[in-house]
C-alpha positions as CSV (number, residue, x, y, z in Angstrom):
1,M,106.6,149.5,138.9
2,Q,104.2,148.7,136.2
3,L,105.5,146.8,133.2
4,R,104.1,149.2,130.7
5,G,103.5,148.7,127.0
6,I,103.9,144.9,126.3
7,H,102.0,142.6,128.6
8,T,102.4,140.6,127.1
9,I,105.5,113.7,148.0
10,S,106.3,111.2,149.5
11,T,103.3,109.2,150.7
12,H,105.2,107.4,153.5
13,H,103.9,108.1,157.0
14,Q,105.9,110.4,159.1
15,P,105.8,111.3,162.8
16,T,103.0,113.8,163.5
17,K,104.3,117.3,163.9
18,P,102.4,120.3,165.4
19,R,100.5,121.9,162.5
20,R,101.9,125.3,161.6
21,T,99.3,128.0,161.2
22,S,98.9,129.6,157.8
23,F,100.7,132.9,157.4
24,T,97.4,134.3,156.1
25,S,95.8,133.7,159.5
26,S,97.7,136.9,160.7
27,I,98.0,138.6,157.3
28,K,94.7,138.6,155.4
29,S,94.3,139.6,151.8
30,K,93.6,143.3,151.9
31,M,94.0,146.4,149.8
32,A,97.2,148.3,150.4
33,Q,97.0,151.3,152.7
34,T,97.6,153.8,149.8
35,I,94.7,152.6,147.7
36,H,91.4,154.5,147.9
37,K,89.2,152.8,145.4
38,K,86.3,154.9,144.2
39,Q,85.2,152.9,141.2
40,E,86.1,150.1,138.8
41,P,88.5,151.1,136.1
42,T,86.8,151.7,132.7
43,I,88.2,152.0,129.2
44,T,86.8,155.1,127.6
45,S,88.4,154.8,124.1
46,V,90.8,152.8,122.0
47,T,92.6,154.4,119.1
48,D,95.6,153.8,116.9
49,L,98.9,155.2,118.2
50,P,101.5,156.5,115.8
51,T,104.9,155.0,116.8
52,S,106.3,158.5,116.9
53,E,104.0,159.3,119.8
54,A,104.7,156.1,121.7
55,K,106.7,156.4,124.9
56,W,107.3,152.8,125.8
57,I,107.2,150.7,122.6
58,T,107.7,150.9,118.9
59,L,106.5,148.7,116.0
60,Q,109.1,147.3,113.5
61,K,109.1,145.1,110.5
62,I,111.8,142.5,110.3
63,E,112.9,141.1,107.0
64,Y,114.7,137.8,107.2
65,T,115.5,134.6,105.3
66,D,114.2,131.4,106.9
67,Q,115.8,128.0,107.1
68,T,114.7,127.0,103.6
69,G,116.1,130.2,102.0
70,K,112.8,131.9,101.6
71,A,112.5,135.6,102.2
72,R,110.0,136.5,104.9
73,T,108.8,139.4,107.1
74,W,107.7,139.6,110.7
75,E,106.0,142.4,112.7
76,V,107.4,143.0,116.1
77,A,106.8,145.3,119.1
78,S,110.0,146.5,120.7
79,R,110.6,148.3,123.9
80,K,112.2,151.7,124.0
81,T,113.3,151.4,127.6
82,R,115.8,148.5,127.7
83,A,118.6,149.2,130.2
84,A,122.0,149.1,128.5
85,K,123.9,147.7,131.5
86,A,121.7,144.7,132.0
87,G,120.6,144.2,128.4
88,V,117.3,143.1,129.9
89,D,113.9,144.8,130.0
90,A,112.3,143.6,133.2
91,V,112.5,141.5,136.3
92,A,109.9,139.3,138.0
93,I,110.3,138.5,141.7
94,G,109.4,135.1,142.9
95,N,109.3,135.2,146.7
96,I,109.1,133.0,149.7
97,L,107.9,134.7,153.0
98,L,109.1,133.1,156.2
99,S,107.7,133.8,159.5
100,P,108.2,132.1,162.9
101,K,105.8,129.2,163.4
102,K,104.0,130.0,160.2
103,A,103.9,128.1,156.9
104,P,106.1,129.4,154.1
105,S,104.0,131.7,151.9
106,T,104.4,133.9,148.8
107,L,103.2,137.4,148.2
108,L,101.2,138.1,145.1
109,V,100.2,141.5,143.7
110,I,96.9,142.2,141.9
111,Q,96.6,145.2,139.6
112,Y,94.4,146.4,136.7
113,R,96.0,146.0,133.3
114,P,94.4,148.1,130.6
115,P,95.5,145.9,127.6
116,L,93.5,143.1,129.1
117,D,90.8,145.2,130.7
118,A,91.2,142.9,133.7
119,Y,92.9,142.5,137.0
120,T,96.0,140.4,136.8
121,V,97.4,138.2,139.6
122,E,101.2,138.3,139.4
123,W,104.4,138.2,141.4
124,P,105.9,141.7,141.9
125,A,107.8,142.8,138.8
126,G,109.1,145.9,137.1
127,L,111.4,147.4,134.6
128,I,115.2,147.4,135.2
129,D,116.5,151.0,135.5
130,E,119.7,152.1,133.7
131,N,122.8,151.0,135.5
132,E,120.9,148.4,137.5
133,T,121.4,144.6,137.5
134,A,118.4,142.3,137.6
135,E,119.2,141.5,141.2
136,E,119.4,145.2,142.2
137,A,116.1,145.9,140.4
138,A,114.4,143.0,142.1
139,V,115.4,144.2,145.6
140,R,114.2,147.8,144.8
141,E,111.0,146.8,143.1
142,F,110.0,144.3,145.9
143,K,110.5,147.1,148.5
144,E,108.4,149.6,146.5
145,E,105.5,147.3,145.6
146,T,105.3,145.3,148.8
147,G,107.0,147.3,151.5
148,Y,109.1,144.3,152.5
149,E,112.9,144.2,152.5
150,V,114.5,141.2,150.7
151,S,116.4,139.1,153.2
152,K,118.3,136.9,150.7
153,V,118.5,136.5,146.9
154,L,118.2,132.8,146.2
155,S,118.7,132.7,142.5
156,V,118.8,134.8,139.3
157,S,117.5,133.1,136.1
158,P,119.1,133.3,132.7
159,V,117.4,135.9,130.4
160,Q,114.0,134.7,129.3
161,A,111.7,135.6,126.4
162,A,108.6,137.3,127.5
163,D,106.4,136.9,124.4
164,P,108.7,135.8,121.5
165,G,106.0,135.6,118.8
166,L,105.0,139.3,119.4
167,S,108.0,141.1,120.9
168,N,111.7,141.2,121.6
169,A,110.8,141.9,125.3
170,N,112.9,139.8,127.7
171,M,113.2,139.4,131.5
172,Q,114.8,137.6,134.3
173,M,113.3,135.8,137.3
174,V,114.8,136.6,140.7
175,M,113.8,134.3,143.5
176,V,114.1,135.9,147.0
177,E,113.5,135.0,150.6
178,V,111.9,137.4,153.0
179,E,112.0,137.0,156.7
180,V,108.9,138.4,158.3
181,P,108.7,138.9,162.0
182,E,105.7,138.1,164.1
183,L,103.2,140.8,163.3
184,E,100.6,142.5,165.4
185,G,97.1,143.3,164.1
186,E,95.1,142.1,161.2
187,G,94.7,143.1,157.5
188,E,96.3,146.2,156.2
189,Q,97.6,147.2,159.6
190,A,99.9,144.2,159.5
191,L,101.4,145.1,156.1
192,P,104.3,147.5,155.6
193,E,103.9,150.7,153.7
194,Q,104.3,150.6,149.9
195,R,106.2,153.1,147.8
196,L,104.0,153.3,144.7
197,E,104.3,155.5,141.7
198,D,101.5,157.7,140.5
199,G,98.9,155.6,138.8
200,E,99.9,152.4,140.6
201,H,97.2,150.7,142.5
202,I,98.5,147.4,143.8
203,E,96.7,145.0,146.2
204,R,98.9,142.6,148.1
205,V,97.8,139.0,148.8
206,V,99.7,136.5,150.9
207,V,99.1,132.8,150.0
208,P,100.6,129.7,151.6
209,L,102.9,127.9,149.1
210,G,101.0,124.7,149.7
211,E,97.8,126.4,148.5
212,L,99.2,128.5,145.6
213,Y,98.0,126.4,142.7
214,E,94.5,126.0,144.0
215,K,94.3,129.7,144.8
216,L,95.4,130.7,141.3
217,V,92.8,128.3,139.7
218,E,90.2,130.0,141.9
219,Y,91.3,133.5,140.8
220,S,91.1,132.3,137.2
221,S,87.4,131.6,137.6
222,R,86.6,135.1,138.8
223,E,85.1,137.6,136.4
224,R,87.6,140.1,135.1
225,F,90.6,138.3,136.6
226,I,93.5,136.6,134.9
227,V,96.7,135.0,136.2
228,A,100.1,136.0,134.8
229,A,101.5,133.0,132.8
230,K,104.9,132.9,134.5
231,L,103.3,132.7,138.0
232,F,100.8,130.0,136.9
233,H,103.5,128.0,135.2
234,F,105.5,128.0,138.5
235,A,102.5,126.9,140.5
236,A,101.5,124.3,138.0
237,G,105.0,122.9,138.0
238,M,104.9,122.6,141.8
239,N,101.5,120.9,141.6
240,F,102.7,118.6,138.9
241,M,105.5,117.4,141.0
242,K,103.2,116.7,143.9
243,T,100.4,114.9,141.9
244,Q,102.3,113.1,139.2
245,K,104.5,110.1,140.1
246,Y,107.6,110.2,137.8
247,G,110.2,109.7,140.5
248,L,111.9,113.0,139.8
């Protein structure tokens, strides 16, 4: 599901082991089967939107008193779609793909985001439906966007602020493990069928975890591409732990 509206080592020598082939050697980065791209997306107009006509968000003015006792105001964009049961707007799905004899990988999604007029590189994500938990939404969304069934939920984060200077939008990160059998064929024939909504055009890319940071940096250098902050922060943290020697 599209998140609409706000878009916001050890250096010791070890015994030599047989090198595992990259998961991407059998699953290359390809467009999903359901996408038939005819042209690049183009913004045709940008106009002001009365909040009464907005389906997904509304604008509000907050009046408050700060820590010094001074009266202040703040403009905020608020979602209209927050699920009452979860009390959370959305879920992002960090994922580890495991396949026999292949290096652990992660599956990214690439889709055009009109607010940025660019393709964003993200982990699968979506809004939490009414009467869903974050964990339930993660399992559902991952199946819809990637075609894969979640094998195990590894963790569910506390509620996180999505863009606190602009919006009250919040989310949770659900980390999952996906066991992928040995696959036959190459490219899109090796990827399971997606269950996308109308208007969703999602490309799936499998990247070995050991190459994630470098791959995201490479994506960032491409014209009309931008990496989602939460994904880059995860990869940058992994890279920091590998390259900086703080003994953590």
